[in-house]
N, C-alpha and C positions, 0 to 999 in steps of 0.2 A: 725912596726905594719901593712904597707902594705903586707909584706912579710908573716905574719901571715893569713892575709886574702885570700892570694893567695893559701896558702896552704889548707885552709878550702875550697875555690872552688874548687880544684883541688880534693880534698876528696869526695866533693859532687858529682862531675862529674863521678869518679869513682863508687861511689856508683850508681849512675844513670843508668851508662854503665852495671853494674852486674845486675840491676833490670831488665833492658831490656833482659839481657841475661837468665836470670831466666824467664821471661815472655814469651820469646821465647822457651824455654825448654817445659815451662807448655803447651804452646799452641802445639808444635810437640808432647806431650804427648797425649794432649785430641783428637789430629786428630788420632793418633795409635787407640785409645782406641774407636773413631768412627769407623775406618776400622772394629776391631774387632766385634764390636756389630753389623755392616753391615753382615759381614760374618757369624758372628753366626746365624743371623735372616735368611741368604740364607740357611744355613744348617740344622736351625729348619723347614724353610719351605719344603726342599726337603725330611727330616724325614715324615713330615707329609704326603706328597703325596705318599711316599713309604708305609705307612701304610694305607692310602686310597686305593691303590691297593692292598695291602694284603688284605683288608677286602673283597674288589670286588673277589679277587680270591678264598677266604675263601668261599662267597655267592656261588659263581660259582660252587666250590666243592663241597658244601653241595646241591646244586639244581642237581648236577651230580650224587651223591650218592642216593638222592632220588628217582631219576629216574631209578637208577640200582635196587633199593629196589623193584620198582613197576614191573620192568622186571620181576626180581625174583619171585615175588608173581603171575604174570600172570604166568609165566613158570609152576609154582608147581601147580597152578590149572589146567593148560591143562595136566601136567603130572597125576595128581589125576583124571583128568575125563578121560585119556586114560586106566586106570590102571584097 
């Protein structure tokens, strides 16, 4: 009877150790997911910055285009006045 009790105790110890290993593996996976999430957030922020800079450049180009249009119109008026 004592031998059977020892077998059960050993089996419980093995299960406990395996549970601890599984818990550690889950913790590692959780940490890896957290790292990926953080890196994804960094990438998203970088994309947002690029998008904002692109919008600023687009606005600057629109201003330049308007300025060129104004110069073109003034040149046309001067040309017509001289004609």
